[in-house]
C-alpha positions, 0 to 999 in steps of 0.5 A: 500500500502506498503512503501519502501525507495529507498536508501542505507543510513542507517540513513534514513532507521533507521529514518523511521523504528523507525516510524514503517512505513518501509515495505522494501527498494530498492537499486541499484548500484548507491545508494550503490556507494554514501555511499562510504562503502564496499558493503557487510558491507553496505548491512549487516547493511541494512538487520539488520535495515529493517524488510521487504524485501531488494532489492539488484541488480545484475550488470551482463548483461548475464543470467549466471552472473545474476544467479551467483550474485543472488545466492550470494545476496540471501545468505546475509539474508533471507529478500533479493530480487534479482533485475534483469533488464527487459531484455531477459537475466533478464527474463531467470535469473528470471526463474532460480532463482525462481525455486531455491526459490529466490525472484526476482524483475524485474526492469526498466519496461517501458511497459505493454508487459514487465510487462506481461512477468515479471508476466509470468516468475514468478517474485515476483515484477515488478518495473515500473519506472513512473518518467522516463516515465513522463520525456519523455512526457508519463503519467507514471501512466497510466502504473500502471493502465494498469498493474493492469488491466492485472494482475487482469485479469489473477490473476498474483501474481506478485506485482506492485512496483511503482518506480521512484516516484518524489513527493507526488502526484505520491505516491497518484496516485500510491495508487489509481491506485492499486500499491502494493508497492511504493518506494521513496527517503527519501525526498519524504517520508518526503513530505508525512508528511508535510502540511502547515496547520498542521504547522500553527495549531500546532504553534497556539495551542502552542501560545494559551497554552503559553498565558494562562500560562497552565501547564501539 
C-alpha cells in the first residue's frame, strides 16, 4: 500500500521523504490556507520535495471552472493530480480532463454508487473519506471493502485512496481491506512508528551497554 501525507507543510513532507517512505501527498484548500504562503510558491516547493504524485484541488463548483483550474494545476509539474469533488459537475470535469491526459482524483466519496461512477468516468483515484463516515455512526471501512469488491469485479483501474484516516488502526484496516493508497496527517504517520515496547527495549539495551562500560 502506498503512503501519502495529507498536508501542505513542507517540513513534514521533507521529514518523511528523507525516510524514503513518501509515495505522494494530498492537499486541499484548507491545508494550503494554514501555511499562510502564496499558493503557487507553496505548491512549487511541494512538487520539488515529493517524488510521487501531488494532489492539488480545484475550488470551482461548475464543470467549466473545474476544467479551467485543472488545466492550470496540471501545468505546475508533471507529478500533479487534479482533485475534483464527487459531484455531477466533478464527474463531467473528470471526463474532460482525462481525455486531455490529466490525472484526476475524485474526492469526498461517501458511497459505493459514487465510487462506481468515479471508476466509470475514468478517474485515476477515488478518495473515500472513512473518518467522516465513522463520525456519523457508519463503519467507514466497510466502504473500502465494498469498493474493492466492485472494482475487482469489473477490473476498474481506478485506485482506492483511503482518506480521512484518524489513527493507526484505520491505516491497518485500510491495508487489509485492499486500499491502494492511504493518506494521513503527519501525526498519524508518526503513530505508525511508535510502540511502547520498542521504547522500553531500546532504553534497556542502552542501560545494559552503559553498565558494562562497552565501547564501539
